[in-house]
N, C-alpha and C positions, 0 to 999 in steps of 0.2 A: 227376608226369608230366603231369597235366592242364594245369598252367601252361605247361610246355614245348610241348605240342601247340598251345595257343592262340597262344603267341608265334610259333611256326613259321608259322601261318596268316597272321599279320599281316606278317611280314617277307618272305613269299614274293612280295609285290607288286613288289619291286625286280627280281626275276628273271623271274617268269612273267607279269607284266603289261607288261613292257618293250615288247613288240611293239606294244601299243596306244599307249604314249607315243611310240615311235619314229615310227609312222605319223602321229600328230598333229604332231610336231615337223617332220617332212618337209613336211607340208602348210602349217603356219603359218609356219615359219622357213626352209624350203627347204634344210635341211642335206643333204649327200650321204649315200648308203648307207655309204660308208667312214667318214665322220665319226660316224655313228650307231653303226656297229659298233665304233669306237674307244671310245665311251662305255661300251658294254656290256662291252668287254674290260677297261677300267679298273675297272669295278665288280667284275668277277670277280677281278682281281688284289688289290684292296684287301680284298675280303671273304674271301679265302683266306690271303693272306700274313700277316694279323694273327693267325691262329689259334694258331700255336705260342707266341707271346708271351702272348696272352690265356689260352690253356690252362694255361700255367705259372702265371700269376697266380691263376687260379681254383683250381687244384690246391693252391696254397700258402696262399692267404688266404681261400678260400671264394668261391662264385659270385655271391652276391646283389649285392654292391657293384659288381662288374665288370658284371653284367647291367644295373644301373641306369644307369651311364654309357653303356653301349652303346645302351640304349633312347632316351636323349636324342639320340644321334647319328642313329639311324634316323629319328626325326621331323624333326629339324633338316635332314637331307639333302634331303628333298622340299621343305620350305618355303624353303630357301635357293636351290634350283634355280628355284623360281617367282619369287623376287625378282631373281635374277641369271641371266637366260636367254641369256647369251652362251656360245659353245662351250667356251671354256677353263674358265670358272667352273662351267658345268654339269657338265663332267667331274669337277672337283674335288669339288663338293658331292654329286653322285651317288656318287662314290667314298667320300665321308664316310659316307653312308648305308650303303654296302657294308661299311665297317669295322664299324659297329654291328651290321648284320645278320649278318655273319660271326661276330662274337663270340657273339651270341645263338644262332646255329645250332650252334656248337661246344659251348656250355654245355648246350643242350637235348639234343643227342645223347649227350654224356658222362653226363648225368643218367640216361638210360635204361640205359646200359651199367653204371654203378656200382650202381644200385638192383636190377637184374635180371641178374646175371652168368650165371645158369643158363638164361636165355632171351634172350640178347643180340640174336639176329636178329629175333625177333618184337617185342621192346621197342623197339629202334631203328627198326624198320619202322613201328610205330604213331606214334612221335614225328615221323619225317620224312614220314609221310603228311600231316601238317598242312602241311608246306612244299610238298609236291607238289600237294595238292588245295585248298589255301586259296583260291586265286584263283577257284575255281569259284563261290564265294560273292560275289566282288567284281567280276569282269571285266565282266559286263553293266552294272553300276552305273557302273564307271569309264568304259566306252565311252559311256554316256549323258552323264556329266558332261563328258567331253572334247568331245562334239558340241554340247552346249547351254550349257556354261559356259566352255569353252576350257581350254588347257593350264595357264595360271597359276593359275586358281581351283581346278582339280582338284588340282594338287600341294599347294596351301595346305590344302585340306580334308583331303586324305589325310595330310599331315604332322601336322596337329593331332590327327586321329583316332588316329594311331599313338602319339603321345605319351600321350594319355589312356588308351589300352589297355595299352601296354607297361610304363609305369612302375610301376603297382601290381603287375602280374604278375611283374616282375623281382624284387620283394621276397620272392617265394615260393620262389625257387631255393635249394636246399640239397642237399648230398651226404650220404650215410649216414656214420655215425660210423666212425672207423678201428677196425675189429675184424675178426679172421679169421672167415670163414664156411666151412663145409663144404657144398659143393653137389654134386649129382649131375650127371654129364656124359653127354650123348647119345653113342651109339656112333659117330657120324660126326663128332663135334666134337673137335678136338685140344685138349690141355691145355698151357697155358703152363707151363714149368718154374718160372718166377718172374716177377716184374714187371720189365720192361725199361724203363729210361729212354730218352728220345729219342735221345741219342747212341749208346747201345747198340743201339737199333733200327736206326740207320743203318748199322751194321756187318754187318747180315744181308742176304744177297742176296734173300731173299723180299720184303723191303720194296720193292725197286726194281721187281720184277715187279708188285706191287700198285700202286705209284705210276704206272707207265707205263700199265697197263690202266685205271686210274681215269681218267686224262686222256683216253684214247681213247673210252671208253664213254659218259661223261656229256656229251660234245660233241653227241650226237644230240638229247637233249631240250633242251639249251641252245640249239641252233640253231633249234629250233621256238619256244622261248621268246623268242628274239631277233627272228626274221624270219617268223613264221607268217603274219602279215597280208600281208606282201609276197609270200611264197610262194603264198598263196591267190590273190592277184591275178594272179601269173604263171601259175598253173594255171587261171585263169578260174573260180574257185570261186564259186557263187552265194552271196549274202549270207545266205540262210537256213541253208545248210550251214556257213558260217563261224560264225554265231552259235551253232549247236549245238556247234561245237568249243570255243568260249569256255568252256563249262561241262564238256563231256565230256573234253577234253584234260587239264585239271588233275585231274579225278577219276580218270582212268585212270593218270595219273602217280603220284598218291598211292597208289592201290590196288596198283600195282606194288611199292611199297616194303614194304607189309605182306605181300603174297604171297611176295615173294622172301625176306624175313626168316623167315617161318614155314617155307617149304620148306627153307631152308638149315639151320634147326635140326634138321630130320629127315634130310635127304639129305646134308648136308655143304656147306660154303661153296664149295669148289672145283668140285664137280659142278654145283651150282646156277648158278655163274657161267658155266660152259661152255654150259649149256642156254640160259640167258637171252641171252647175247651172240650165240650163233649165230642164234637167232630174231630178235634185234634187227637184225643186219645183213641178214637175209633180208627183214624188213619194210621196211627202207629201200630195198632193191632193188625190192621190189614197188611202192613208191610211184613210183619212176622209170618203171616199165613201165605202171602202171595209174592214175596220178594224174590223167590228163586226164578220167577219168570221175568226176564229183563225188562220188557215193556211195562209190566205191572210194578216192578221195582221203581222205575222212573215215575210212574203215575202216582204211586202212594207217597213217595218222597216229596213230589211236587204238591200233593194234597196237604201233607204235613207242613210244608213250607208256606203254603197259601193261608194256612190257619195259624201257624206258630209265630208269625211276626206280630200278631194282633196285640199282645200285651204291651209292646213298645209304643203303641199309639193309645191304648185304652187307659193305661195307668197314669201317664202325665196328665191326661184330660181329667181323670177321676180325682187326682190330687188337687187340681185346680178347682174342680166342682165342689169338693168337700171342704177344702181348707183355704180357698181364696187365692188371689193372684199375687199379692204383695210379696210373699215369701216363697213363690212358686219354685224358684231355682234351688233354694236350700231345701225345701220340703221334698221336691222330687229327687234331689241329690241324695237325701237320706233314704228315701224309698228305693232308689236305684241300687243301693248296696245289696239288695236282695239278689241281684244278678251274680254277686260273688259266690253265693251258695249254689246257684245254678251252674256256675263255672266249675265248682267242686264236683257236682254230680256229672256234668257232661265231660269234664276233663279227666281228673285223676280217678274218680270212682268208676266211670264207664271203662276207662283203660284198664283198671285193675280187674273189673268183672270180666272183661273180654279175655285178659290173660288167665284168669282163674278158671273160666268155664269154656274157653276156646271158641266162643261165638258171641254174636250180639243179641242173642235171645233174651238173656237176663237184663242187660242194660235197657233194651227197648221196653220190656215189661215194666221196669221201674219208672221210666218217664211216662208211659201210658197211664199207669196207676196214678201218678202225680197229676196228670191232666184231669182225670175224673174227679180227684179230690178237690182240685182247684175250682172245678165247675160247681161242686157242692158248696164250697165256701163263698163263692161269688153270687149265689142265688139271692134274689131280692128279699127272701125270708131271713137271710143271715146277714148279708152286707147291705146295711141301710144307711142312707145319708144322715148327717147330723141333724138336719132340720129341713122341712119343706115349707115354703111360704105360699100364699095363695097364687095360683097359676096366672092370674090376671095382673099381678103386681110386677113392675119392672125391678130389676136389681141394680143397686148402686154399687159398682165394683171398682176397686182401685186397679188401675192399669199397670202400675209399677210394682 
């Protein structure tokens, strides 16, 4: 799990440092907000749509060889963007890095689910904490490189560093041996009656509520990841406050995943989702009303970050709870494609709405409404597990 955590920190640059690259591209190359939003959207489509295929390959043949190829894609993506800085080629090569990053994300999350089936929420929260918080270590350095060395050199340095870090780590990936384990189950966690394959999962109505809610909720942190620097400029945020956000935003985003995962192991997935999503929508509305005050802008963005990372821990655990561990990589990979639609909302759509209306008021209202709708869809009265067995009975769970 330590290798998964470190890998997550590295690949997070594609998503949570994008607002720094986008600002530099706009200043150096003059590309429009809609064009930049399209690049971010392409990244989310490539990083998510690959997961069902890569999850099946890893579940069938093991994760290390798949992870090694993905690591090469991640490093090559940045380096090729530096060499070919035209809009079309930039989209292609940033998307190539997205393919590799998406594969590694799926493998890392599945590793946690498979090794720790009795603490899925907390284990997946720890691993995805690396993805949410990783850029806290890198953003200030990336901003310095962009200002003093320019876009091309920064992308080349980052791509080379990613190759050097990820390739050795990818060789450490492995899943537990295929053997039944008896694990105890918390009183608020449902038991999967058996392991469901992806096609079987698609026949259950619960999956569609999960998928739609996932799309709506993650669009909040993705929008900040795509456009936080532009948003800060629109709200006249002082440079000192923005630099604080470069570190505090990813830390809060990462902590959200650990907190939500641990709470859900005790309280139950559905109740935790309702609480976090209602508070998430409220924090976005607070930003609309209070964001012109610099300190409150920082506070409300951090509140949204502290809540908005929760889906990335809650949904892999929920998929494991509802559909079992054997096909967890493929099942969550299929579910994770919901992030592509969130990328469309947070990337192209929010960029278009900002251009159309001249402020972030409408995009923020859209994602706030989505959070409230997801809270409704995730309530225990609507999102119910496939079955519940007597609480005193242990579960026989396949670890692979």
